[in-house]
C-alpha positions as a LaTeX table, in Angstrom:
\begin{tabular}{lrrr}
\hline
Residue & $x$ (\AA) & $y$ (\AA) & $z$ (\AA) \\
\hline
Met1 & 0.00 & 0.00 & 0.00 \\
Thr2 & 1.38 & 3.42 & $-0.90$ \\
Val3 & 0.37 & 6.69 & 0.74 \\
Pro4 & 0.68 & 10.33 & $-0.38$ \\
Val5 & 4.28 & 11.49 & $-0.08$ \\
Leu6 & 3.30 & 14.82 & 1.47 \\
Leu7 & 1.78 & 13.04 & 4.48 \\
Val8 & 4.88 & 10.93 & 4.97 \\
Leu9 & 7.26 & 13.87 & 4.69 \\
Ala10 & 5.20 & 15.96 & 7.06 \\
Ala11 & 5.24 & 13.14 & 9.61 \\
Cys12 & 8.97 & 12.47 & 9.48 \\
Gly13 & 10.27 & 16.01 & 9.21 \\
Ala14 & 11.62 & 15.71 & 5.65 \\
Glu15 & 15.28 & 15.51 & 6.72 \\
Phe16 & 17.04 & 12.67 & 4.91 \\
Ala17 & 20.54 & 11.32 & 5.45 \\
Gly18 & 21.03 & 9.23 & 2.35 \\
Val19 & 20.06 & 6.48 & $-0.05$ \\
Glu20 & 20.51 & 3.37 & 2.08 \\
Ser21 & 19.96 & 0.73 & $-0.62$ \\
Ile22 & 18.31 & $-0.09$ & $-3.93$ \\
Gly23 & 15.89 & $-3.03$ & $-4.04$ \\
Met24 & 14.07 & $-5.08$ & $-6.63$ \\
Thr25 & 11.66 & $-8.01$ & $-6.85$ \\
Val26 & 12.98 & $-11.28$ & $-8.26$ \\
Ser27 & 11.29 & $-14.56$ & $-9.18$ \\
Asp28 & 13.93 & $-16.94$ & $-7.77$ \\
Leu29 & 16.04 & $-15.59$ & $-4.92$ \\
Asp30 & 18.65 & $-18.35$ & $-5.04$ \\
Arg31 & 19.19 & $-17.85$ & $-8.77$ \\
Ser32 & 19.52 & $-14.09$ & $-8.36$ \\
Ile33 & 21.97 & $-14.41$ & $-5.46$ \\
Glu34 & 24.11 & $-16.71$ & $-7.58$ \\
Phe35 & 24.02 & $-14.28$ & $-10.51$ \\
Phe36 & 25.00 & $-11.21$ & $-8.53$ \\
Thr37 & 27.65 & $-12.92$ & $-6.42$ \\
Lys38 & 29.25 & $-15.11$ & $-9.11$ \\
Val39 & 29.01 & $-12.77$ & $-12.11$ \\
Leu40 & 29.23 & $-9.31$ & $-10.52$ \\
Asp41 & 31.18 & $-10.01$ & $-7.30$ \\
Phe42 & 28.49 & $-8.88$ & $-4.85$ \\
Glu43 & 28.80 & $-10.27$ & $-1.31$ \\
Arg44 & 25.82 & $-11.85$ & 0.46 \\
Val45 & 25.25 & $-10.02$ & 3.75 \\
Ser46 & 22.02 & $-11.52$ & 5.11 \\
Glu47 & 18.87 & $-13.49$ & 4.32 \\
Ser48 & 15.46 & $-13.51$ & 5.98 \\
Glu49 & 11.86 & $-14.66$ & 5.54 \\
Glu50 & 8.79 & $-12.66$ & 6.49 \\
Ala51 & 4.99 & $-12.95$ & 6.53 \\
Gly52 & 2.08 & $-11.42$ & 8.39 \\
Glu53 & $-0.07$ & $-8.33$ & 8.67 \\
Ala54 & 2.79 & $-5.83$ & 8.92 \\
Leu55 & 4.22 & $-7.08$ & 5.62 \\
Glu56 & 0.79 & $-6.98$ & 3.97 \\
Arg57 & 0.30 & $-3.38$ & 5.07 \\
Ala58 & 3.78 & $-2.34$ & 3.96 \\
Thr59 & 3.49 & $-3.89$ & 0.50 \\
Gly60 & $-0.24$ & $-3.70$ & $-0.16$ \\
Val61 & $-0.08$ & $-7.38$ & $-1.15$ \\
Phe62 & $-2.54$ & $-9.48$ & 0.88 \\
Gly63 & $-1.44$ & $-12.95$ & 1.97 \\
Ser64 & 2.19 & $-12.21$ & 1.19 \\
Arg65 & 5.21 & $-14.18$ & 2.28 \\
Val66 & 8.66 & $-13.10$ & 1.13 \\
Arg67 & 12.29 & $-14.16$ & 1.17 \\
Arg68 & 14.81 & $-11.36$ & 1.21 \\
Ala69 & 18.55 & $-11.13$ & 0.71 \\
Arg70 & 20.85 & $-8.18$ & 1.19 \\
Leu71 & 23.95 & $-7.99$ & $-1.00$ \\
Arg72 & 26.86 & $-5.58$ & $-0.84$ \\
Leu73 & 29.29 & $-4.32$ & $-3.46$ \\
Gly74 & 31.92 & $-1.96$ & $-2.10$ \\
Gly75 & 30.04 & 0.39 & 0.19 \\
Glu76 & 26.60 & 0.04 & $-1.44$ \\
Phe77 & 23.74 & $-2.38$ & $-0.86$ \\
Leu78 & 21.27 & $-4.20$ & $-3.12$ \\
Asp79 & 18.12 & $-5.76$ & $-1.62$ \\
Leu80 & 16.48 & $-8.69$ & $-3.43$ \\
Thr81 & 12.92 & $-9.81$ & $-2.58$ \\
Glu82 & 11.16 & $-12.97$ & $-3.76$ \\
Phe83 & 7.42 & $-13.24$ & $-3.13$ \\
Leu84 & 6.71 & $-16.85$ & $-2.22$ \\
Ala85 & 3.03 & $-15.88$ & $-2.16$ \\
Pro86 & 1.39 & $-14.45$ & $-4.08$ \\
Thr87 & 3.66 & $-14.31$ & $-7.09$ \\
Gly88 & 3.32 & $-11.25$ & $-9.30$ \\
Arg89 & 3.50 & $-10.61$ & $-13.02$ \\
Pro90 & 6.63 & $-11.00$ & $-15.13$ \\
Ala91 & 8.11 & $-8.00$ & $-16.89$ \\
Pro92 & 6.62 & $-7.34$ & $-20.36$ \\
His93 & 8.60 & $-9.22$ & $-23.00$ \\
Asp94 & 8.77 & $-6.10$ & $-25.18$ \\
Gln95 & 9.92 & $-3.64$ & $-22.49$ \\
Arg96 & 12.12 & $-0.81$ & $-23.76$ \\
Ser97 & 14.60 & 1.56 & $-22.17$ \\
Asn98 & 12.26 & 4.54 & $-22.65$ \\
Asp99 & 9.29 & 2.93 & $-20.85$ \\
Arg100 & 8.65 & 4.85 & $-17.65$ \\
Trp101 & 8.86 & 1.83 & $-15.38$ \\
Phe102 & 12.50 & 1.50 & $-16.49$ \\
Gln103 & 14.98 & 1.55 & $-13.63$ \\
His104 & 18.49 & 0.18 & $-13.28$ \\
Ile105 & 21.56 & 0.30 & $-11.09$ \\
Ala106 & 24.86 & 1.55 & $-12.53$ \\
Ile107 & 27.77 & $-0.60$ & $-11.35$ \\
Val108 & 31.18 & 1.05 & $-11.62$ \\
Val109 & 33.95 & $-1.13$ & $-13.03$ \\
Gly110 & 37.71 & $-0.70$ & $-12.93$ \\
Asp111 & 38.23 & $-1.94$ & $-16.48$ \\
Met112 & 35.43 & $-1.94$ & $-19.05$ \\
Asp113 & 37.08 & $-4.44$ & $-21.40$ \\
Arg114 & 37.69 & $-6.97$ & $-18.60$ \\
Ala115 & 34.19 & $-6.48$ & $-17.21$ \\
Tyr116 & 32.58 & $-6.99$ & $-20.61$ \\
Arg117 & 34.62 & $-10.17$ & $-21.13$ \\
Arg118 & 33.39 & $-11.43$ & $-17.75$ \\
Leu119 & 29.78 & $-10.80$ & $-18.75$ \\
Arg120 & 30.28 & $-12.50$ & $-22.11$ \\
Ala121 & 31.85 & $-15.51$ & $-20.40$ \\
His122 & 28.69 & $-15.84$ & $-18.29$ \\
Arg123 & 26.48 & $-15.35$ & $-21.36$ \\
Val124 & 24.50 & $-12.44$ & $-19.96$ \\
Arg125 & 21.66 & $-11.04$ & $-22.06$ \\
His126 & 22.67 & $-7.89$ & $-23.94$ \\
Ala127 & 20.49 & $-4.81$ & $-23.76$ \\
Ser128 & 23.11 & $-2.76$ & $-25.67$ \\
Pro129 & 25.03 & $-4.22$ & $-28.62$ \\
Gly130 & 28.28 & $-3.62$ & $-26.72$ \\
Pro131 & 30.07 & $-1.06$ & $-24.52$ \\
Gln132 & 29.70 & 2.53 & $-25.74$ \\
Ser133 & 32.14 & 5.45 & $-25.22$ \\
Leu134 & 30.36 & 8.80 & $-25.00$ \\
Pro135 & 31.84 & 11.33 & $-27.45$ \\
Ala136 & 34.24 & 14.21 & $-26.74$ \\
Trp137 & 31.73 & 16.89 & $-27.84$ \\
Asn138 & 29.52 & 16.02 & $-24.86$ \\
Lys139 & 31.54 & 17.89 & $-22.22$ \\
Asn140 & 29.67 & 16.58 & $-19.17$ \\
Ala141 & 29.77 & 12.93 & $-20.26$ \\
Ala142 & 32.82 & 12.71 & $-22.54$ \\
Gly143 & 34.89 & 9.59 & $-22.06$ \\
Ile144 & 32.38 & 7.72 & $-19.94$ \\
Gln145 & 31.98 & 4.09 & $-21.06$ \\
Ala146 & 28.77 & 2.19 & $-20.41$ \\
Phe147 & 26.99 & $-1.04$ & $-21.30$ \\
Tyr148 & 23.42 & $-2.22$ & $-20.57$ \\
Phe149 & 22.60 & $-5.87$ & $-19.92$ \\
Arg150 & 19.95 & $-7.92$ & $-18.10$ \\
Asp151 & 19.76 & $-10.15$ & $-15.05$ \\
Pro152 & 17.91 & $-13.53$ & $-15.11$ \\
Asp153 & 14.53 & $-11.79$ & $-14.59$ \\
Gly154 & 15.11 & $-9.22$ & $-17.33$ \\
His155 & 15.96 & $-6.30$ & $-15.02$ \\
Ala156 & 18.21 & $-3.78$ & $-16.75$ \\
Leu157 & 21.68 & $-3.32$ & $-15.29$ \\
Glu158 & 24.56 & $-1.08$ & $-16.34$ \\
Ile159 & 28.30 & $-1.28$ & $-16.00$ \\
Leu160 & 29.98 & 2.10 & $-16.04$ \\
Ser161 & 33.58 & 3.27 & $-16.33$ \\
Phe162 & 34.64 & 6.85 & $-15.60$ \\
Pro163 & 37.60 & 8.68 & $-17.13$ \\
Pro164 & 40.03 & 10.27 & $-14.62$ \\
Asp165 & 38.26 & 13.65 & $-14.64$ \\
Lys166 & 34.78 & 12.32 & $-13.89$ \\
Gly167 & 32.98 & 10.39 & $-11.18$ \\
Ser168 & 33.66 & 10.19 & $-7.47$ \\
Ala169 & 37.27 & 9.97 & $-6.30$ \\
Lys170 & 36.46 & 6.72 & $-4.52$ \\
Trp171 & 36.12 & 4.97 & $-7.89$ \\
Arg172 & 39.78 & 5.71 & $-8.56$ \\
Ser173 & 40.94 & 3.89 & $-5.41$ \\
Gly174 & 39.44 & 0.47 & $-6.08$ \\
Gly175 & 42.75 & $-1.38$ & $-6.34$ \\
Asp176 & 42.58 & $-4.54$ & $-8.42$ \\
Arg177 & 38.85 & $-5.08$ & $-7.92$ \\
Leu178 & 36.86 & $-5.32$ & $-11.16$ \\
Phe179 & 33.36 & $-4.43$ & $-9.90$ \\
Leu180 & 33.65 & $-1.51$ & $-7.49$ \\
Gly181 & 30.19 & $-0.43$ & $-6.30$ \\
Ile182 & 26.87 & 1.18 & $-7.23$ \\
Asp183 & 27.18 & 4.77 & $-8.43$ \\
His184 & 23.48 & 5.47 & $-8.94$ \\
Thr185 & 20.08 & 4.15 & $-9.84$ \\
Ala186 & 18.62 & 5.55 & $-13.07$ \\
Ile187 & 14.89 & 6.06 & $-13.65$ \\
Val188 & 12.96 & 7.11 & $-16.73$ \\
Ile189 & 10.75 & 10.12 & $-16.03$ \\
Ser190 & 8.27 & 12.15 & $-18.03$ \\
Asp191 & 9.05 & 15.67 & $-16.77$ \\
Thr192 & 12.33 & 16.76 & $-15.15$ \\
Glu193 & 10.79 & 19.79 & $-13.44$ \\
Ala194 & 8.03 & 17.70 & $-11.84$ \\
Ser195 & 10.57 & 15.14 & $-10.66$ \\
Leu196 & 12.82 & 17.87 & $-9.22$ \\
Lys197 & 9.90 & 19.11 & $-7.14$ \\
Phe198 & 9.70 & 15.63 & $-5.62$ \\
Tyr199 & 13.35 & 14.58 & $-5.25$ \\
Arg200 & 14.98 & 17.99 & $-4.71$ \\
Asp201 & 12.24 & 19.98 & $-2.99$ \\
Lys202 & 10.56 & 17.21 & $-0.97$ \\
Leu203 & 13.43 & 14.77 & $-0.35$ \\
Gly204 & 16.21 & 17.35 & $-0.14$ \\
Met205 & 18.45 & 15.92 & $-2.85$ \\
Arg206 & 20.97 & 18.23 & $-4.50$ \\
Val207 & 21.51 & 18.40 & $-8.25$ \\
Ala208 & 25.00 & 17.00 & $-8.88$ \\
Gly209 & 25.14 & 17.13 & $-12.68$ \\
Glu210 & 23.20 & 17.67 & $-15.90$ \\
Ser211 & 23.69 & 16.85 & $-19.55$ \\
Glu212 & 21.80 & 16.35 & $-22.79$ \\
Asn213 & 22.87 & 13.14 & $-24.52$ \\
Tyr214 & 22.18 & 12.11 & $-28.10$ \\
Gly215 & 23.92 & 10.59 & $-31.07$ \\
Ile216 & 24.67 & 7.07 & $-32.22$ \\
Glu217 & 26.54 & 6.10 & $-29.04$ \\
Gln218 & 23.57 & 7.03 & $-26.83$ \\
Glu219 & 21.12 & 5.35 & $-29.20$ \\
Arg220 & 23.09 & 2.12 & $-29.06$ \\
Leu221 & 23.56 & 2.28 & $-25.30$ \\
Asn222 & 19.81 & 2.59 & $-24.70$ \\
Asn223 & 18.98 & 0.53 & $-27.80$ \\
Val224 & 16.42 & 3.19 & $-28.71$ \\
Phe225 & 16.65 & 4.65 & $-32.23$ \\
Gly226 & 16.74 & 8.45 & $-32.20$ \\
Ala227 & 17.26 & 8.63 & $-28.42$ \\
Arg228 & 17.80 & 12.14 & $-27.07$ \\
Leu229 & 17.86 & 12.38 & $-23.29$ \\
Arg230 & 17.91 & 15.12 & $-20.69$ \\
Ile231 & 19.90 & 13.60 & $-17.83$ \\
Thr232 & 19.92 & 15.01 & $-14.29$ \\
Ser233 & 21.92 & 13.49 & $-11.43$ \\
Leu234 & 20.90 & 14.03 & $-7.81$ \\
Arg235 & 22.43 & 12.96 & $-4.50$ \\
Leu236 & 21.94 & 12.98 & $-0.76$ \\
Glu237 & 24.83 & 13.05 & 1.72 \\
Thr238 & 25.45 & 9.31 & 1.50 \\
Gly239 & 24.70 & 6.37 & $-0.78$ \\
Pro240 & 24.09 & 6.03 & $-4.51$ \\
Gly241 & 22.64 & 8.88 & $-6.50$ \\
Val242 & 19.38 & 9.01 & $-8.44$ \\
Glu243 & 19.64 & 9.81 & $-12.16$ \\
Phe244 & 16.69 & 11.12 & $-14.16$ \\
Leu245 & 16.40 & 9.98 & $-17.77$ \\
Glu246 & 13.89 & 12.21 & $-19.56$ \\
Tyr247 & 13.46 & 11.13 & $-23.18$ \\
Leu248 & 13.10 & 14.27 & $-25.27$ \\
Ala249 & 12.86 & 11.84 & $-28.20$ \\
Pro250 & 11.43 & 9.51 & $-29.25$ \\
Ala251 & 7.89 & 9.85 & $-27.95$ \\
Gly252 & 5.95 & 6.73 & $-27.02$ \\
Gly253 & 7.52 & 5.43 & $-23.84$ \\
Arg254 & 4.79 & 3.63 & $-21.90$ \\
Pro255 & 3.73 & 4.85 & $-18.42$ \\
Tyr256 & 4.21 & 2.92 & $-15.22$ \\
Pro257 & 1.23 & 0.52 & $-14.92$ \\
Pro258 & $-1.18$ & 2.05 & $-12.39$ \\
Asp259 & $-2.08$ & $-1.38$ & $-10.98$ \\
Ala260 & 1.53 & $-2.51$ & $-10.43$ \\
Leu261 & 2.34 & $-3.99$ & $-7.02$ \\
Pro262 & 5.63 & $-4.80$ & $-5.25$ \\
Asn263 & 5.33 & $-8.50$ & $-6.17$ \\
Asp264 & 5.45 & $-7.66$ & $-9.90$ \\
Leu265 & 8.89 & $-8.11$ & $-11.46$ \\
Ile266 & 9.07 & $-4.54$ & $-12.77$ \\
His267 & 9.18 & $-3.37$ & $-9.14$ \\
Trp268 & 12.26 & $-1.54$ & $-7.90$ \\
Gln269 & 12.46 & 0.63 & $-4.82$ \\
Thr270 & 14.93 & 3.20 & $-3.58$ \\
Arg271 & 15.37 & 3.11 & 0.20 \\
Ile272 & 15.96 & 6.52 & 1.75 \\
Val273 & 16.67 & 6.99 & 5.47 \\
Arg274 & 15.71 & 10.05 & 7.45 \\
Ala275 & 18.65 & 9.64 & 9.81 \\
Lys276 & 21.63 & 7.34 & 10.01 \\
Ser277 & 20.80 & 4.09 & 11.76 \\
Pro278 & 22.30 & 0.57 & 11.71 \\
Asn279 & 21.10 & $-1.36$ & 8.65 \\
Gly280 & 18.49 & 1.30 & 8.01 \\
Ala281 & 16.35 & $-0.22$ & 10.79 \\
Gly282 & 13.07 & 1.49 & 11.69 \\
Lys283 & 9.52 & 2.11 & 10.56 \\
Ser284 & 9.15 & 2.38 & 6.80 \\
Thr285 & 6.51 & 3.61 & 4.38 \\
Leu286 & 6.31 & 3.07 & 0.62 \\
Val287 & 5.47 & 6.11 & $-1.53$ \\
Arg288 & 5.64 & 6.72 & $-5.27$ \\
Asp289 & 7.20 & 9.55 & $-7.25$ \\
Pro290 & 5.31 & 11.43 & $-9.99$ \\
Asp291 & 5.97 & 8.65 & $-12.52$ \\
Gly292 & 5.21 & 5.70 & $-10.22$ \\
His293 & 8.73 & 4.70 & $-9.11$ \\
Ala294 & 8.68 & 3.38 & $-5.54$ \\
Ile295 & 10.52 & 5.10 & $-2.69$ \\
Glu296 & 10.79 & 3.46 & 0.73 \\
Ile297 & 11.00 & 6.15 & 3.43 \\
Val298 & 12.68 & 4.80 & 6.58 \\
Glu299 & 12.46 & 6.51 & 9.97 \\
Pro300 & 15.03 & 5.75 & 12.70 \\
\hline
\end{tabular}
């Protein structure tokens, strides 16, 4: 069950410390754990199972029973949830990168060529034809390398490599590790100004960067012909950022299904904590942004 964000923010004081984790719904928890730990070097932190009225109220899914796993890569966390009952709907077979339920995590790598070879060795599903290097004319994104692929449930994922003059300094101190951590979660939105009113004005995120990306490299990365995107990056004090992807072209991206529930496999959620607390423990409420993306607000 989701509630109006204004009520939640009024109740908790609207002071947020950071993005504590990114979560998504999976169909087979064991399979997903194996994929993320064996292919992408995540570490399993914990597992749990939950059922009962509190879960039903939090998710809006009656009769639910879930298995959860928390994974870590570097200093960031990924939460996986499998609904043992009731199972939800699979992702549409024809989903595209400009559909407004699109969300992914961007995993920073120390070496794009090595990382791509690792993914090929594990026969991951491509969502881009191959790694793309953003062109020199695009000052804010020049030299960034990126590649989209899919996990076993069809969720979009990205590996990302920054040139020396871009990205957080912590990505340049990863040693010999190949997969370093989660830089951000990206979401497709319909209107940047409306989303800024939510994420910047209501959640207190700061704008960390902006660019307008187009051209053959961007089209191939998103696998959307004629793609032209307005990209806005936002951050809180700690944790991964949130990146808006507003498609200026082409038109036709489908809206987030209004009847979607957290047991459906298109479900992602961004967990934001009001104050620092161990493991993000505390009362939580699920709200949705202007385009339907789920935000879990956690109070200490």
